[in-house]
Every structure is written in structure tokens, then in C-alpha cells.
C-alpha positions, 0 to 999 in steps of 0.5 A, a space after each residue: 500500500 502507499 504511504 508517506 513516511 520518514 526515517 530521520 527528523 529533518 527540516 521540512 525543506 529537506 526532500 527526505 523529511 517526508 518520502 513516498 513509500 510502499 509497505 505491506 497492507 495491514 492484516 485483517 483487524 482484531 479486537 475493536 479495530 477497524 481497517 479503513 480505506 483512507 480518502 482524505 487527511 488533514 495536517 495538524 501542528 502535532 504532525 510537524 512536531 513529531 516530524 521534527 522530533 520535538 515530541 517523542 513517540 512510544 512504540 515508534 517503528 521505522 519508517 515513521 508514518 505521521 498523520 492524525 486526521 482521516 476520513 474514509 470507508 470501513 473495509 473490515 472490522 474486528 470480531 469485537 466491533 459493535 459500532 461500525 460495519 463494513 461500508 460505513 463512512 467514518 472520520 477520526 483522529 487516531 492515536 499517537 502510539 500507532 502508525 498514522 493516517 498518511 497511509 492508503 489503509 489504516 487501522 484504528 480502534 472503533 471507540 475513537 471513531 465517529 460516523 462521517 457527517 452525511 452532508 460533508 465530503 471526505 475532504 471537508 470531514 477530514 479537517 475536523 476530528 483532531 481539532 474537534 476532539 481537542 476543542 470539545 474536551 478542552 471546553 466541556 471536560 477541562 473548563 467545565 462549560 457543560 455546567 452552562 449547557 441549557 436543558 435542551 434535547 441536544 444537551 441531554 445527549 452530552 452528559 446527563 450528570 453534567 447539566 445544571 441550571 444556567 446561571 443568570 450571570 453572563 460568562 466570558 470565554 477568551 480563546 487565544 488563537 481563534 483562527 487556527 484549527 482548534 480555535 475555529 471549531 472551539 468558537 463554534 462549539 462554544 456558541 452552538 452548544 455551551 452558549 445556546 442560552 446566550 449565557 456565554 460570550 466568546 472573545 477570540 484573538 487574531 492579529 491579521 485582518 483575514 484571521 479576524 474576519 475568519 473568527 467573526 465568520 466562525 461566530 465570535 462575539 468579539 475579536 481582539 488582537 493578541 499582539 496588543 495589550 489583551 487586558 486593556 482590550 478586554 476593558 476598552 472593547 468588551 467592557 470587562 475586567 476579567 474573563 471566566 474561562 481562557 483557552 490557550 492555543 498558542 505559546 503558553 509561556 508568552 501568555 501565562 502572565 497575561 492569563 493570570 491577570 485576566 482570568 476571573 477569581 475562581 475562573 479556569 484556564 486550559 492550555 493545549 501548548 506545552 511549556 518550556 518552563 514550569 507553570 507557576 501555579 502560585 501567586 495570582 492563580 492561588 489568590 484567585 483560586 484559579 484552576 489550570 488544566 491541560 488538554 491533550 486529545 491523545 490521553 484517552 487512547 494513550 492510556 486506554 482509559 475506561 471512558 475512551 468511547 467518549 471520543 466516538 460519542 462526541 464525534 458522532 454528536 458533532 456529526 449531527 450538529 454539522 448535518 443540522 447546519 449548526 457547525 461548519 467544516 473548518 477546511 480552507 485548502 485542499 491539496 491533491 494527491 496525498 504524496 510527500 511533495 504535497 505533505 511537505 507543502 502543508 507542513 511548511 505552511 503550518 510551520 509558518 504560523 499563518 494558516 487559517 482553518 485546516 489544510 486537507 490532502 485528498 486521494 493517494 498518489 
């Protein structure tokens, strides 16, 4: 089968950083595994970090096959599978401990797979899984925005034990880096799920005119510039001194002091970006009784947690939201075919730090 892989951690400008390969097709799946014919993939920052060797990967085999987003069709199921059958169309983000999705055929545990939205193409669907899981878990599992979900039929399908009465006070969510892949879906989830009762206002940050426009398109209530004084902009543009929740999607080290100053007493901060220095949980955070939490969407699959099936459920729920026209794909660019040349182009664009939404690749070379 055709794959794109690597043997050495190299700069993306090096032609050997990603190479076209032919390897043996996976055997028939066992246990809860599905064998999927991959139709489209998308690229995430984790792809570039693993390629450069910045993130060590357990059970790494050479050649290393990257990729943690895919959409495709199930062509075989393991004997313990109950969620999918042959012929089903799916989308998913895989796990960092197994070969990735830059592969013509791919094996994945069905408990982290969702049914592909019927109204999306394979390309549009492949843009969604990793960022959707990350944003959902960050907002509802880590920041606990589920406490402000209204008692509507859609809400009752999320978690019966997490729904309480909606507080009268309006709450503010600050998303640092709103135009990227996670920010694009986080804005939509916050507005379409948590803020269905208008109890939560979303403030996104973006520095360029096109990224600001994108955040507005995704549904942000306010867009401010993360290159300027954020605390000052919260006061002058939004008219508040503090935000109740902060989701940091860009450079935790640089924004940590600002977040400590801007988060409300008893507020919550969640980051998905690793730090180079220890996080200071004392000082202002202690005075304010602030919770600081991490989000890594690979945690459930990495540790085979008992609740890993939640990723199947949330992807399937978001597929319903997409088909109901409440959530839109974050796809902004498609490259074809799926080969090393186009993947190097996608990695290079992502490493520039100027991408908006998601870059997708379609069809194998």
C-alpha cells in the first residue's frame, strides 16, 4: 500500500523529511479495530512536531508514518466491533502510539471513531476530528462549560450528570488563537452548544485582518488582537475586567502572565501548548483560586482509559450538529494527491504560523 513516511527528523525543506513509500497492507483487524480505506487527511501542528522530533513517540517503528486526521470507508472490522460495519463512512483522529493516517489503509480502534457527517465530503470531514476532539474536551471536560449547557434535547445527549441550571450571570470565554484549527471549531462549539442560552460570550484573538474576519465568520462575539495589550482590550472593547474561562492555543509561556491577570477569581484556564518552563501555579492563580488544566486529545487512547468511547460519542454528536447546519467544516485548502511533495507543502505552511482553518490532502498518489 502507499504511504508517506520518514526515517530521520529533518527540516521540512529537506526532500527526505517526508518520502513516498510502499509497505505491506495491514492484516485483517482484531479486537475493536477497524481497517479503513483512507480518502482524505488533514495536517495538524502535532504532525510537524513529531516530524521534527520535538515530541517523542512510544512504540515508534521505522519508517515513521505521521498523520492524525482521516476520513474514509470501513473495509473490515474486528470480531469485537459493535459500532461500525463494513461500508460505513467514518472520520477520526487516531492515536499517537500507532502508525498514522498518511497511509492508503489504516487501522484504528472503533471507540475513537465517529460516523462521517452525511452532508460533508471526505475532504471537508477530514479537517475536523483532531481539532474537534481537542476543542470539545478542552471546553466541556477541562473548563467545565457543560455546567452552562441549557436543558435542551441536544444537551441531554452530552452528559446527563453534567447539566445544571444556567446561571443568570453572563460568562466570558477568551480563546487565544481563534483562527487556527482548534480555535475555529472551539468558537463554534462554544456558541452552538455551551452558549445556546446566550449565557456565554466568546472573545477570540487574531492579529491579521483575514484571521479576524475568519473568527467573526466562525461566530465570535468579539475579536481582539493578541499582539496588543489583551487586558486593556478586554476593558476598552468588551467592557470587562476579567474573563471566566481562557483557552490557550498558542505559546503558553508568552501568555501565562497575561492569563493570570485576566482570568476571573475562581475562573479556569486550559492550555493545549506545552511549556518550556514550569507553570507557576502560585501567586495570582492561588489568590484567585484559579484552576489550570491541560488538554491533550491523545490521553484517552494513550492510556486506554475506561471512558475512551467518549471520543466516538462526541464525534458522532458533532456529526449531527454539522448535518443540522449548526457547525461548519473548518477546511480552507485542499491539496491533491496525498504524496510527500504535497505533505511537505502543508507542513511548511503550518510551520509558518499563518494558516487559517485546516489544510486537507485528498486521494493517494
